[in-house]
C-alpha positions in Angstrom: 3.7 29.7 -43.1 5.4 26.7 -44.2 8.8 27.8 -46.2 9.3 24.5 -47.8 8.2 24.2 -51.5 6.1 21.5 -52.0 6.2 18.5 -54.8 4.1 20.5 -57.1 6.0 23.1 -56.7 9.3 22.2 -57.6 7.8 20.2 -60.6 6.5 23.5 -61.7 9.9 25.4 -61.4 11.3 22.2 -63.8 8.6 23.0 -66.5 9.7 26.8 -66.0 13.2 25.7 -66.7 13.0 23.0 -69.2 10.5 25.8 -71.0 13.2 28.9 -71.3 15.5 26.0 -72.2 13.9 25.3 -75.4 12.0 28.1 -75.9 14.3 31.2 -75.1 16.4 32.4 -78.0 20.3 32.2 -77.7 20.6 35.3 -78.7 18.5 37.5 -76.6 19.4 35.1 -73.6 23.2 36.2 -74.4 22.4 40.0 -74.4 20.6 39.3 -71.1 23.2 37.8 -69.2 26.2 39.5 -70.7 24.2 43.2 -70.0 23.8 44.4 -73.3 21.3 46.1 -74.9 18.0 44.8 -75.7 15.6 46.2 -78.3 12.0 46.9 -78.4 11.6 44.1 -81.0 13.5 41.4 -78.7 11.6 42.3 -75.9 8.6 41.9 -77.4 9.6 38.6 -78.9 10.2 37.4 -76.0 6.8 38.3 -74.6 4.6 36.6 -77.7 6.8 33.6 -76.9 5.3 33.4 -73.4 2.1 34.7 -74.5 1.8 31.6 -76.5 2.4 29.5 -73.7 0.1 31.7 -71.8 2.9 33.0 -69.4 2.7 36.4 -70.3 0.4 37.5 -67.5 0.2 35.2 -64.5 -1.8 37.6 -62.0 -4.2 38.2 -64.3 -7.9 36.3 -63.7 -8.3 33.5 -66.3 -11.3 35.2 -68.2 -9.1 37.8 -69.6 -6.2 35.3 -70.3 -4.0 35.2 -67.6 -2.1 32.2 -66.0 -3.8 33.1 -62.0 -0.7 31.2 -60.6 -0.4 30.9 -57.1 2.0 33.3 -55.3 4.7 30.7 -54.9 4.3 30.0 -59.0 5.0 33.6 -59.5 8.1 33.6 -57.1 9.7 30.2 -58.6 9.4 31.9 -62.7 10.5 35.2 -61.8 13.4 33.4 -59.9 14.0 31.0 -62.6 13.6 33.9 -65.4 16.7 35.8 -64.0 18.4 33.1 -63.3 18.9 31.6 -66.3 18.7 35.2 -68.7 15.2 35.8 -69.7 14.6 39.2 -70.4 12.5 41.2 -67.8 9.1 41.9 -69.2 7.7 45.2 -69.2 5.7 45.7 -66.5 3.1 49.3 -67.7 0.8 47.7 -69.2 0.5 44.2 -67.4 1.2 44.2 -64.6 0.6 48.4 -63.5 -2.7 49.2 -65.4 -4.3 46.2 -66.3 -4.9 45.6 -62.7 -7.0 49.0 -62.8 -8.5 48.0 -65.4 -10.0 44.8 -64.2 -10.7 46.4 -61.0 -12.1 49.7 -62.1 -12.1 49.7 -66.1 -15.2 49.7 -67.8 -16.4 46.6 -69.9 -15.8 48.0 -73.0 -12.1 49.0 -71.7 -11.3 45.3 -70.7 -12.8 44.0 -73.7 -10.6 46.9 -76.4 -7.0 47.3 -74.4 -6.2 44.2 -72.7 -6.0 41.6 -76.1 -3.8 44.5 -77.1 -1.4 44.3 -74.1 -1.1 40.3 -74.5 -0.7 40.1 -78.0 1.8 43.4 -78.1 -0.2 45.5 -79.9 0.0 48.4 -77.2 3.2 49.4 -75.5 2.5 51.0 -72.5 4.3 53.5 -70.4 3.4 55.8 -67.6 2.3 59.6 -66.5 2.7 60.4 -63.6 6.1 62.3 -62.2 6.2 65.9 -63.5 9.0 68.5 -62.7 7.4 69.5 -59.5 5.5 66.9 -58.7 7.4 63.5 -58.2 7.5 61.7 -54.9 4.8 64.7 -53.7 2.5 64.1 -56.8 -0.9 65.1 -55.4 0.7 68.5 -56.3 0.5 67.8 -60.2 -0.4 70.4 -62.9 -1.2 68.3 -66.1 -4.0 69.6 -66.6 -7.4 67.5 -68.6 -10.4 69.9 -69.1 -14.0 68.6 -70.6 -15.0 69.6 -73.9 -18.2 67.7 -74.9 -17.0 64.2 -75.9 -13.5 65.0 -75.3 -10.4 66.2 -72.4 -8.0 68.8 -73.8 -5.0 67.8 -71.8 -2.4 70.3 -71.7 1.2 69.6 -69.7 4.0 67.4 -69.2 5.6 64.0 -67.5 8.7 63.3 -66.4 11.1 60.2 -66.5 8.8 58.5 -68.3 10.2 54.6 -68.9 10.5 54.1 -72.8 8.2 56.3 -73.4 9.8 56.3 -77.1 8.2 52.8 -77.8 5.2 53.2 -76.8 2.0 53.8 -77.9 -0.4 54.7 -75.3 0.1 56.4 -72.3 -1.4 56.0 -68.7 -1.5 59.4 -67.1 -2.7 61.3 -63.7 -4.7 64.6 -64.7 -6.0 67.3 -63.1 -9.8 67.5 -63.6 -10.2 69.8 -60.9 -8.8 72.3 -58.3 -11.6 72.4 -55.8 -10.6 70.9 -52.2 -7.7 68.5 -51.5 -5.8 68.3 -54.3 -5.4 64.5 -54.3 -9.5 65.0 -54.5 -9.0 66.7 -58.5 -7.0 64.1 -60.4 -8.3 61.8 -62.6 -6.8 58.4 -64.6 -6.6 59.2 -68.1 -5.8 57.1 -71.1 -4.0 58.9 -74.4 -2.7 57.9 -77.7 0.6 58.5 -77.9 0.0 59.2 -81.5 -2.2 62.2 -80.8 -1.6 65.5 -82.0 0.0 67.4 -79.6 2.0 64.9 -77.9 5.9 65.5 -77.8 8.7 63.1 -76.5 12.0 64.5 -75.7 14.4 62.3 -74.6 16.7 62.5 -71.1 20.1 60.4 -71.1 20.8 59.4 -67.9 24.9 59.0 -65.8 25.2 55.7 -68.1 24.5 57.2 -71.2 21.6 55.5 -71.6 18.0 56.9 -73.7 16.0 54.9 -70.8 13.7 57.9 -69.7 11.9 60.8 -71.5 9.8 64.3 -71.5 6.9 63.9 -72.7 4.5 67.0 -73.1 1.1 67.5 -73.9 0.0 70.8 -75.6 -3.7 71.1 -76.9 -4.2 67.4 -76.8 -7.7 66.0 -77.6 -8.9 63.0 -75.9 -12.0 60.9 -75.8 -13.9 61.1 -73.1 -14.4 57.4 -73.0 -10.4 56.9 -72.2 -11.4 58.1 -68.7 -11.4 55.2 -66.4 -13.4 55.2 -63.7 -15.1 57.9 -62.5 -13.8 61.7 -62.8 -11.4 62.9 -60.0 -11.1 59.1 -58.2 -7.8 59.2 -60.2 -5.8 59.3 -56.8 -7.9 56.3 -55.6 -6.9 53.9 -59.2 -3.1 55.5 -58.5 -2.6 53.9 -55.2 -4.2 50.5 -56.5 -1.4 50.7 -58.7 1.2 52.1 -56.8 1.2 49.0 -54.3 1.5 46.4 -57.5 4.6 48.4 -58.5 6.0 48.9 -55.4 5.6 44.8 -54.9 7.5 44.4 -57.7 10.5 46.5 -56.7 11.4 44.2 -54.6 13.7 42.6 -56.9 14.1 39.2 -55.5 14.5 37.0 -58.4 17.2 40.0 -60.3 18.9 40.3 -56.8 19.1 36.4 -56.8 20.7 36.3 -59.6 23.0 39.3 -59.2 24.3 37.7 -56.1 25.1 35.0 -57.9 26.9 36.5 -60.4 28.6 38.6 -57.4 29.8 35.2 -55.7 31.2 34.0 -59.4 33.1 37.0 -59.6 34.6 37.3 -56.3 36.4 34.0 -56.6 37.4 34.6 -60.2 38.8 38.0 -58.8 42.2 37.8 -57.0 43.4 40.4 -54.3 46.8 40.1 -53.2 47.3 36.4 -54.6 44.2 35.3 -53.1 40.6 35.2 -54.2 38.9 37.9 -53.5 36.2 35.9 -51.7 38.6 34.8 -49.1 38.9 38.5 -47.9 37.2 38.7 -44.5 35.9 42.2 -45.3 34.4 41.5 -48.6 33.2 37.9 -47.3 31.6 39.2 -44.4 29.2 42.0 -46.8 28.5 39.4 -48.7 27.6 37.1 -46.4 25.0 40.4 -44.5 23.6 40.8 -47.9 22.8 37.8 -48.8 21.3 36.7 -44.6 19.2 40.2 -45.5 17.9 38.9 -49.2 16.8 35.6 -47.9 15.2 37.6 -45.3 13.5 39.8 -48.2 12.5 36.3 -49.7 10.7 35.4 -46.7 8.9 38.2 -46.4 8.2 39.3 -49.7 6.6 35.4 -49.9 4.2 36.0 -47.2 3.2 39.1 -48.3 2.1 37.6 -51.5 0.5 34.6 -50.3 -1.4 37.1 -48.3 -2.5 38.6 -51.3 -4.2 35.1 -52.9 -6.2 35.0 -50.2 -8.2 38.4 -50.9 -5.8 40.4 -48.9 -4.7 44.1 -50.2 -1.1 44.6 -50.9 -1.1 47.8 -48.2 2.1 49.5 -46.4 3.4 45.9 -46.5 4.5 47.1 -50.4 6.2 49.8 -48.7 8.4 47.9 -46.8 9.2 45.7 -49.6 10.3 48.5 -51.9 12.1 49.8 -49.5 14.3 47.1 -48.4 14.3 45.5 -52.0 16.0 48.4 -53.1 18.8 49.0 -50.4 19.3 45.4 -50.7 20.1 45.6 -54.8 22.1 48.4 -54.9 24.2 46.7 -51.8 25.1 43.9 -54.2 25.5 46.2 -57.1 28.2 48.1 -55.2 29.5 45.0 -54.0 29.7 44.2 -57.7 31.7 47.1 -58.4 34.4 46.7 -55.9 34.7 43.5 -57.5 35.3 44.0 -60.8 37.9 46.6 -59.5 39.6 49.0 -62.4 37.5 47.2 -64.8 34.4 48.6 -64.1 35.7 52.2 -64.9 36.3 52.4 -68.7 32.9 52.3 -69.0 32.1 51.7 -73.4 29.1 52.4 -74.1 29.0 50.8 -77.7 30.4 47.5 -75.6 26.7 47.0 -74.7 25.3 46.7 -78.4 24.9 43.8 -80.1 27.2 43.0 -83.0 30.1 45.0 -81.4 33.3 42.7 -81.6 36.4 44.3 -80.0 38.1 42.3 -77.3 36.6 43.5 -74.0 38.6 45.2 -71.4 38.5 42.3 -68.9 36.6 39.8 -68.0 33.9 40.2 -70.9 30.8 40.1 -67.6 32.5 43.7 -66.7 30.7 45.8 -69.3 27.7 46.4 -67.8 28.8 46.7 -64.0 29.5 50.8 -64.4 26.2 50.7 -66.4 24.2 48.8 -63.9 25.5 51.1 -60.7 24.8 54.1 -62.3 21.3 52.7 -63.9 20.0 51.7 -60.6 20.2 54.6 -58.1 17.0 55.2 -59.2 15.5 52.5 -57.6 15.4 54.4 -54.6 13.3 57.1 -56.3 10.7 55.5 -58.6 7.8 53.7 -57.3 7.5 56.3 -54.8 10.8 57.5 -53.2 12.3 55.2 -50.4 11.9 58.9 -47.7 8.6 58.8 -48.6 7.8 54.8 -48.4 9.6 55.2 -45.1 6.9 57.9 -44.1 4.0 55.3 -45.1 4.9 52.7 -42.7 5.8 55.2 -39.6 2.2 56.4 -40.2 0.3 53.1 -41.0 2.2 50.4 -38.6 4.0 53.1 -35.6 1.4 55.6 -35.5 3.8 58.4 -35.1 
C-alpha cells in the first residue's frame, strides 16, 4: 500500500481546509477548540452546512445523497476537521443506522428515513445496552410481542447517548425465546414520542448529562418499523458494530489531541524548563506518537480494503482496542501536563457565555472533563476485553 498522499489527495485536503475556513461558524469553532459544550442546535447547524455541500454522508452511496468518498478522503476529512475545530458529526443515524438500512432495509424504509437523517429532521440514538446486557448483548430482555400490525415493546435500555435529544431510537429487542439467545433478536425502529417511552438522565463523573436510561412501557410500534427479517437482528447488529468500532479508532481526534498536548508540554514549565524537555515525559509522548502513526497506517489499510468490497471483520476490533489505548494515553499525558489546573473543574466554565477568568490557561478547563468522560471509550461499542476475545478466537484460533 502506498502511504504517500497523491496530488489529488493533497488537493482534496486543501479543499477541505478552505471549506471549513469559509463555512464553519467561528462561535462553534471556538467552542470546540476550547472544549465548551455544544448544543443540539450547534451540531445540527454544522450538519446542515455539510449536507448543503454534499459532504455529510461521505460513506453513503450517491443514489441516497452520499459523497462516496474513498477511504483516504474520509481519513483526510476526519483529520482536518478535528485539527480545525469542526464539531463531530453524530454517528448514530449517519454512520450506524444508515448502513444497516442501505443493506437490509426495505425500499420504503430507505426512501423515508435516509433523507430525514440527511436534512436533520430525525435525530437518532442507539438502543442496545441494558442493565443486565452490556458486553453480553445477546442476553438482552427488552421484549417486542407481535400484536396484529404492531409490536408491543416492554423493557429498558441504558447508556443511551444523547437520547434526550433524539426523535427516534433503533433498538435490539427480543422477539423469541426459542433456541440460542442470538436467534431471537430483532432490529426495530421506535419513535421516541410514542406513549410509554420515558427518558431519564444519567449524570456522569464529569457532571455531564450525555447518557440516559430509556424505558418502554407497553409501547406500540408499527410492524413496518421492523428492519429486515424477524429474529435476524443479531446479524444486523454485528454489521452495525463493525462500522461503529472502525469509527472508534479515533485517528483524527487523537491526532488533534496530540498536537494540543505537544503545545501544552512546551508551555508548561517543570523546574524552570519546558515539560517537553523532561526525558520521562518526552519519552511517553514519543511512544504514543509512534503508536498513533502505526494506528493511522492500519486504519487506512483496513478502510482501503473496505473500499474494494472487503467486509470489516475482526480488524475493526483491533482498531477499537488500539484506538482507545492511544486516546486514553494522550488524555492522561494532558492531565499530567496541565498539573494542578486539571483539578479545579468548573462545570459552568464549559457553557457558552461564561465570562469569569479561567483558572490557569484557557485550554485547561476541559482537560479534567475529557479525562473522566473518555474512560467510557474502553467500554462502548463492545468492551475492549470482549474485542480481545474476538481477536483471540478469529485471528489466533484459540
